[in-house]
C-alpha positions in Angstrom: -51.3 -60.7 -15.5 -52.8 -57.6 -15.8 -56.3 -57.2 -17.0 -56.8 -54.8 -19.7 -59.7 -52.5 -19.4 -60.9 -50.9 -22.7 -62.7 -47.6 -22.8 -65.2 -47.4 -25.5 -66.0 -43.9 -26.6 -69.2 -43.6 -28.6 -69.4 -40.3 -30.5 -72.9 -39.3 -31.5 -73.0 -36.8 -34.2 -76.2 -34.7 -34.0 -77.5 -32.7 -36.9 -79.1 -29.5 -35.6 -81.7 -28.2 -38.1 -81.2 -24.7 -39.4 -84.4 -22.7 -39.4 -85.3 -21.4 -42.9 -86.9 -18.0 -42.6 -89.7 -17.4 -45.1 -89.5 -14.2 -47.1 -91.7 -11.4 -45.7 -92.0 -8.7 -43.1 -92.8 -8.6 -39.4 -93.3 -6.0 -36.7 -90.5 -5.1 -34.4 -91.6 -5.4 -30.8 -93.6 -3.5 -29.5 -95.0 -2.2 -32.8 -98.5 -2.9 -34.1 -100.6 -1.6 -37.0 -100.9 2.2 -37.1 -103.8 4.3 -38.3 -104.4 7.5 -40.2 -107.7 9.3 -39.4 -108.2 11.8 -42.2 -110.7 14.6 -41.8 -112.9 15.6 -44.7 -115.8 18.1 -45.0 -119.2 17.0 -43.9 -120.7 18.1 -47.2 -119.5 18.9 -50.8 -121.9 20.5 -53.3 -122.4 18.1 -56.2 -121.9 20.3 -59.2 -123.0 18.2 -62.2 -120.9 20.4 -64.5 -117.6 19.4 -62.8 -115.6 17.4 -65.3 -114.6 13.8 -64.6 -111.1 13.7 -63.4 -111.4 16.8 -61.3 -110.1 16.8 -57.7 -113.1 17.4 -55.4 -111.2 17.7 -52.2 -107.6 17.5 -50.9 -107.1 16.8 -47.3 -104.6 18.3 -44.9 -101.5 16.1 -44.4 -102.4 13.7 -41.6 -100.0 12.0 -39.2 -100.1 8.4 -38.1 -101.4 7.2 -34.8 -99.2 4.5 -33.2 -95.5 3.4 -33.2 -94.8 1.4 -36.4 -91.5 -0.3 -37.0 -91.0 -3.5 -39.0 -88.3 -5.6 -40.6 -88.2 -7.3 -44.0 -85.9 -10.1 -45.0 -85.9 -9.5 -48.8 -86.7 -12.1 -51.3 -89.6 -10.3 -52.9 -91.1 -8.4 -50.0 -93.3 -5.6 -51.4 -95.2 -2.7 -50.1 -98.3 -0.7 -51.3 -102.0 -0.1 -51.0 -104.6 -2.8 -50.6 -108.4 -2.6 -49.9 -109.4 -2.5 -46.2 -110.4 -6.2 -46.6 -106.9 -6.9 -47.8 -108.0 -7.6 -51.3 -105.7 -6.5 -54.1 -106.3 -3.1 -55.8 -105.8 -2.5 -59.6 -102.2 -2.3 -60.6 -100.4 0.4 -62.6 -102.6 3.2 -61.3 -102.8 5.6 -58.3 -106.6 6.2 -58.5 -108.8 3.8 -56.7 -112.5 3.4 -56.0 -114.0 4.5 -52.7 -117.1 2.3 -53.1 -119.3 5.3 -53.8 -120.2 5.5 -57.5 -118.4 8.5 -59.2 -115.9 9.1 -56.4 -112.3 7.8 -56.4 -109.3 8.5 -54.2 -105.6 8.9 -54.3 -103.0 8.7 -51.5 -99.9 10.8 -51.3 -96.8 10.6 -49.1 -94.0 13.1 -49.4 -95.7 14.5 -52.5 -95.7 11.1 -54.3 -98.8 9.1 -55.2 -98.9 5.6 -53.7 -99.8 2.7 -55.9 -101.2 -0.7 -55.3 -99.2 -3.4 -53.5 -96.5 -4.6 -54.3 -95.2 -1.7 -56.3 -92.3 -1.0 -53.9 -89.6 -3.6 -53.1 -88.7 -3.4 -49.4 -85.5 -5.5 -49.7 -83.7 -6.8 -46.6 -84.2 -3.7 -44.3 -85.9 -2.3 -41.3 -88.6 0.3 -41.9 -90.8 2.8 -40.1 -94.2 4.1 -41.1 -94.2 7.7 -39.9 -94.8 9.9 -43.0 -98.0 11.9 -43.2 -100.7 11.0 -45.8 -102.8 13.3 -47.9 -106.0 12.1 -49.5 -107.4 13.4 -52.8 -111.0 12.7 -53.6 -111.5 12.6 -57.4 -114.6 12.6 -59.6 -114.7 9.5 -61.7 -118.2 9.6 -63.0 -121.8 10.9 -62.2 -122.3 11.3 -58.5 -125.8 10.9 -57.0 -127.1 13.7 -54.7 -127.1 12.4 -51.1 -124.5 9.8 -51.7 -121.6 9.7 -49.1 -118.1 8.4 -48.4 -117.1 7.2 -45.0 -115.1 4.7 -43.1 -111.9 2.8 -44.2 -110.3 3.7 -47.5 -107.2 1.5 -47.8 -104.4 -0.2 -45.9 -100.6 -0.4 -46.4 -99.4 -4.0 -46.9 -95.8 -5.0 -46.4 -94.2 -8.4 -47.1 -95.2 -11.3 -49.4 -98.6 -12.7 -50.1 -97.8 -15.6 -47.6 -96.0 -13.6 -45.0 -97.0 -10.0 -44.6 -98.2 -7.3 -42.2 -100.7 -4.5 -42.5 -98.5 -1.7 -41.2 -101.2 1.0 -41.3 -104.8 1.7 -42.2 -106.3 4.8 -43.7 -109.7 5.9 -42.4 -111.9 8.9 -43.0 -112.6 10.6 -39.6 -116.1 11.5 -40.6 -118.8 11.0 -43.2 -118.8 13.2 -46.3 -122.1 13.7 -48.1 -122.6 15.1 -51.6 -125.4 17.6 -51.6 -127.5 19.0 -54.5 -126.6 22.6 -55.6 -128.9 25.2 -54.0 -129.4 28.9 -53.4 -130.3 30.9 -50.4 -132.0 34.3 -50.4 -129.7 37.1 -49.2 -132.6 39.4 -48.4 -136.0 37.7 -47.7 -138.0 40.9 -47.9 -137.3 43.2 -50.9 -138.7 46.7 -50.7 -139.1 48.6 -54.0 -139.7 52.4 -53.7 -141.2 53.9 -56.8 -140.7 57.6 -57.5 -143.3 60.2 -56.9 -145.1 61.1 -60.1 -148.1 63.3 -61.0 -151.3 62.1 -62.6 -150.2 64.0 -65.7 -147.7 61.3 -66.3 -150.5 59.0 -67.3 -152.3 59.3 -70.6 -154.8 56.4 -70.4 -155.3 52.8 -69.5 -152.1 50.9 -70.1 -149.8 54.0 -69.8 -146.8 53.6 -67.4 -144.5 55.8 -65.4 -141.7 55.6 -62.8 -139.8 52.5 -64.0 -137.5 51.4 -61.2 -135.0 48.5 -61.1 -134.8 46.1 -58.2 -133.0 42.8 -57.4 -133.7 39.6 -55.5 -130.3 38.7 -54.1 -129.3 35.0 -54.0 -126.2 33.2 -52.7 -125.7 30.0 -54.6 -123.5 27.0 -54.9 -122.2 26.3 -58.4 -124.3 24.1 -60.7 -127.9 24.7 -59.5 -130.5 25.4 -62.2 -132.7 27.8 -60.3 -136.2 29.0 -61.1 -137.9 32.0 -59.6 -141.7 32.2 -59.5 -143.4 35.5 -58.7 -147.0 35.5 -57.6 -149.6 37.8 -56.0 -152.9 37.6 -54.2 -154.2 40.7 -56.1 -153.5 40.3 -59.8 -155.3 42.6 -62.2 -157.2 40.5 -64.7 -156.1 40.9 -68.3 -153.1 43.1 -67.4 -149.9 41.0 -67.5 -147.6 41.4 -64.5 -149.9 44.1 -62.9 -150.6 44.0 -59.1 -153.7 45.8 -57.8 -153.0 48.0 -54.7 -153.2 46.2 -51.3 -153.0 49.5 -49.4 -153.1 53.3 -50.0 -155.6 55.8 -51.3 -154.4 56.2 -55.0 -156.9 55.1 -57.5 -156.9 53.9 -61.1 -153.3 52.7 -60.9 -151.4 49.5 -60.1 -147.8 48.2 -60.1 -146.4 46.2 -63.0 -143.4 43.9 -62.6 -141.1 43.3 -65.6 -138.3 40.7 -66.1 -134.7 41.6 -66.4 -135.2 42.9 -69.9 -137.1 45.8 -68.5 -139.7 45.2 -71.3 -141.5 41.9 -70.8 -144.0 41.6 -68.0 -143.6 38.6 -65.6 -146.2 35.9 -65.6 -147.5 35.4 -62.1 -147.4 31.8 -61.0 -145.1 30.7 -63.8 -141.5 29.7 -63.0 -138.8 31.8 -64.7 -135.6 29.8 -65.4 -132.6 31.8 -64.3 -130.1 29.1 -65.5 -127.0 27.5 -64.0 -125.8 29.4 -61.0 -122.3 30.6 -60.2 -120.6 29.8 -56.9 -121.4 32.9 -54.8 -123.7 35.9 -55.2 -126.4 35.9 -57.9 -128.6 38.9 -58.3 -131.9 38.3 -60.1 -132.9 41.6 -61.8 -136.4 42.9 -62.3 -138.2 46.2 -62.8 -141.3 47.8 -61.3 -143.4 50.7 -62.6 -146.8 52.3 -62.2 -149.5 51.1 -64.6 -152.7 52.9 -65.3 -155.7 50.5 -64.8 -158.6 52.9 -64.7 -159.9 55.8 -66.8 -158.6 58.4 -64.3 -155.7 58.3 -61.8 -156.3 59.8 -58.4 -153.6 61.0 -56.1 -152.5 59.2 -53.0 -150.1 56.6 -51.7 -150.0 53.1 -53.1 -148.7 49.7 -51.8 -148.6 46.4 -53.7 -147.3 43.0 -52.6 -145.9 40.0 -54.5 -144.2 36.9 -53.3 -141.3 34.9 -54.8 -140.4 31.3 -54.6 -137.2 29.5 -55.5 -137.1 26.0 -57.1 -134.4 23.9 -58.6 -134.0 21.4 -61.4 
């Protein structure tokens, strides 16, 4: 008799779980978040007459720092701008708030304005962030003198809300401050040479001769409302705009200063409003002439001195 030996084969069927990949984007090794460091001026003159909506500054195209490659697996992966904190920006616009009242910004790549996340569908693809960015600063309302813009502007977000990366951040390389419009004097000392006249040119107290134009040269930024105040240490009492001689031997005569009309004497110590300034050279026009102050005019040289002061509104 033979003993039968039975071989029992037990088959175990194992179910291997298949990983379900969540929709979104991830960096390709060894990529990490890149950065754009955009240079802006240190100052911009805050011209109050600049209309809302005007571009205040456009940066040079700025390249990215870093190697940025990433992959997205579709299913709703988007791309666009978010706040530096990651918070959502307003949709359906390309103009965003810098955080400084009255100043907004726009971001361009390849000549196109970038909108808020998730305006672009990335699909199931590999991507690289290497295009330059250009920043436009835009006036969105009144801007306070002395206010500034600095630091981080925005970030590029890629993926879904639950599975995303920040592929690049956009920073300003330096602080930009908005300064009040102002003027500088082109020539701090203005010498006015009156012509030589004879005493026969004068007919009595109040008679005048030798009218000569002169200018105070200013260089201004647009938008300043400038005032000029003329003053003197030696005014002639009761004679508007007349300066008594501070040197020389001539007698019975002083120098009268007139405003740009060539008719009206200036009032010493009283600011004269020139008005809103252009961007560039601004000549402020005056006239000077001899003015008889005494009963007789005696020959000789004459020197008279006045000072001028600039102020702004």
